[in-house]
GUTIDREN-665326 format. One record per residue (C-alpha): x, y, z; residue in three letters. Coordinates in Angstrom, 2 decimals. Layout:
N
> xx  yy  zz  res
> X  Y  Z  Ala
...
END
This chain:
145
> xx  yy  zz  res
> 5.20  -14.95  -1.24  Met
> 2.16  -17.18  -0.68  Met
> 0.84  -14.95  2.14  Asp
> 0.94  -12.01  -0.24  Ile
> -0.65  -14.07  -3.03  Phe
> -3.52  -15.16  -0.78  Asn
> -4.02  -11.64  0.55  Leu
> -3.97  -10.21  -2.97  Ser
> -6.91  -12.44  -3.93  Asn
> -8.94  -11.55  -0.83  Asp
> -12.41  -10.23  -1.83  Leu
> -11.99  -6.88  -0.04  Ile
> -8.48  -6.38  -1.45  Val
> -9.73  -7.09  -4.99  Arg
> -12.69  -4.72  -4.45  Lys
> -10.40  -1.88  -3.32  Asn
> -7.80  -2.49  -6.03  Ser
> -7.79  -0.72  -9.36  Phe
> -7.51  -4.09  -11.11  Asn
> -10.26  -6.25  -9.65  Gln
> -9.47  -9.47  -11.53  Glu
> -8.30  -12.46  -9.50  Asn
> -4.58  -13.07  -9.76  Ile
> -3.21  -16.35  -11.09  Glu
> -0.34  -17.94  -9.16  Leu
> 2.11  -17.89  -12.10  Gln
> 1.39  -14.18  -12.69  Asp
> 1.90  -13.50  -8.99  His
> 5.21  -15.37  -8.88  Ile
> 6.50  -13.32  -11.81  Arg
> 5.18  -10.03  -10.35  Trp
> 6.49  -10.74  -6.84  Phe
> 9.94  -11.76  -8.08  Thr
> 10.19  -8.58  -10.15  Asn
> 9.05  -6.37  -7.25  Lys
> 11.41  -7.72  -4.61  Ile
> 14.35  -7.60  -7.02  Asn
> 13.61  -4.09  -8.28  Ser
> 15.53  -1.03  -7.14  Asp
> 12.31  0.94  -7.79  Asp
> 10.27  -0.86  -5.13  Cys
> 10.58  -0.99  -1.35  Ile
> 8.58  -3.86  0.13  Phe
> 7.70  -4.22  3.84  Tyr
> 5.94  -7.22  5.38  Val
> 4.07  -6.70  8.66  Ala
> 3.96  -9.57  11.14  Lys
> 2.63  -9.88  14.67  Ser
> 4.74  -10.76  17.70  Lys
> 3.47  -14.31  17.19  Lys
> 4.78  -14.14  13.60  Asn
> 1.27  -14.01  12.08  Asp
> 1.14  -12.33  8.67  Phe
> -0.65  -8.98  9.12  Ile
> -0.13  -7.59  5.63  Gly
> 2.28  -5.66  3.50  Tyr
> 3.19  -2.16  2.39  Val
> 4.88  -1.40  -0.88  Arg
> 6.47  1.81  -2.14  Phe
> 6.84  2.01  -5.93  Asp
> 8.97  4.65  -7.57  Lys
> 6.96  7.22  -9.54  Glu
> 9.97  9.44  -10.37  Asn
> 13.29  10.41  -8.75  Glu
> 11.76  12.04  -5.66  Lys
> 8.27  10.50  -5.46  Glu
> 6.92  7.06  -4.65  Tyr
> 3.44  5.53  -4.44  Val
> 2.37  3.59  -1.35  Ile
> 0.17  0.48  -1.43  Thr
> -1.04  -1.25  1.73  Ile
> -3.09  -4.40  2.24  His
> -4.03  -6.00  5.56  Leu
> -5.20  -9.55  6.20  Ser
> -8.88  -9.75  7.14  Lys
> -8.05  -11.01  10.64  Glu
> -6.26  -7.72  11.37  Phe
> -8.63  -5.22  9.75  Arg
> -10.66  -2.87  11.93  Gly
> -8.13  -2.83  14.78  Arg
> -6.44  0.49  14.01  Gly
> -3.37  -1.27  12.64  Leu
> -3.64  0.39  9.22  Gly
> -2.80  3.77  10.73  Tyr
> 0.14  2.40  12.71  Lys
> 1.56  0.43  9.80  Ile
> 1.20  3.34  7.35  Ile
> 2.86  5.69  9.83  Lys
> 5.70  3.33  10.76  Asp
> 6.50  2.24  7.20  Thr
> 6.28  5.80  5.86  Ser
> 8.77  6.91  8.52  Asn
> 11.05  3.94  7.76  Leu
> 10.78  4.67  4.06  Phe
> 11.79  8.31  4.49  Phe
> 14.74  7.29  6.70  Glu
> 15.98  4.73  4.16  Asp
> 15.20  6.48  0.88  Cys
> 16.06  9.76  -0.82  Val
> 12.44  10.39  -1.85  Ala
> 10.70  13.56  -0.68  Asp
> 7.07  12.67  -1.37  Ile
> 4.81  9.64  -1.03  Ile
> 1.54  9.53  -2.94  His
> -1.44  7.33  -2.15  Ala
> -4.32  6.64  -4.52  Tyr
> -7.50  5.61  -2.74  Ile
> -10.92  4.84  -4.13  Lys
> -13.48  7.35  -2.89  Lys
> -15.60  4.66  -1.22  Asp
> -12.67  3.13  0.70  Asn
> -13.42  5.12  3.85  His
> -11.32  3.01  6.25  Ala
> -8.19  3.43  4.17  Ser
> -8.79  7.14  3.67  Leu
> -9.26  7.63  7.41  Lys
> -5.98  5.85  8.17  Ser
> -4.00  7.90  5.66  Phe
> -5.49  11.20  6.83  Leu
> -4.68  10.31  10.43  Lys
> -1.05  9.82  9.30  Cys
> -1.04  13.40  7.96  Arg
> -1.35  12.47  4.31  Tyr
> -3.32  15.25  2.64  Glu
> -5.80  15.08  -0.21  Ile
> -4.38  16.99  -3.17  Ile
> -6.88  16.06  -5.87  Gly
> -8.46  13.28  -7.84  Glu
> -7.17  10.94  -10.49  Lys
> -8.74  8.39  -12.80  Ile
> -7.06  4.99  -12.71  Ile
> -8.52  2.18  -14.84  Asn
> -11.70  4.23  -15.33  Asn
> -12.16  4.60  -11.57  Gln
> -12.08  7.93  -9.75  Ile
> -9.78  7.98  -6.77  Cys
> -8.41  10.50  -4.35  Leu
> -4.77  11.47  -4.67  Arg
> -3.01  11.98  -1.35  Leu
> 0.45  13.25  -0.55  Lys
> 2.83  12.96  2.37  Cys
> 6.04  14.92  2.59  Cys
> 9.24  13.81  4.26  Lys
> 8.36  14.83  7.83  Phe
> 5.42  12.97  9.39  Leu
END
């Protein structure tokens, strides 16, 4: 939980998030407990072979057949091509374990690294959406990657 808390307050993570406010520990504890106990959220933690915390990927239920993916990587692991691999691997795991047919991703237009990783994983841009007064790209991935 503390790895995810620290990562969530990372400057780059806050910049690329739709809510850019720093997160208080008590709020994080409540949020994290709700997420990991929810049937509407699938939570993956990525670790290295040395057990270093790389980041996490979360799938939140949007409706019966669609989920939204969120990914955050620790700064020590950014820029190494791991985003693509983690998105691909967790999306495949998610589709194997879940009855959902579609995963959506919402990415700020200026988050080029994230967009590149999702496009490489065969997510496709299907439009734009405004979230918290910020324009983002809406991407979609269907069951077969």
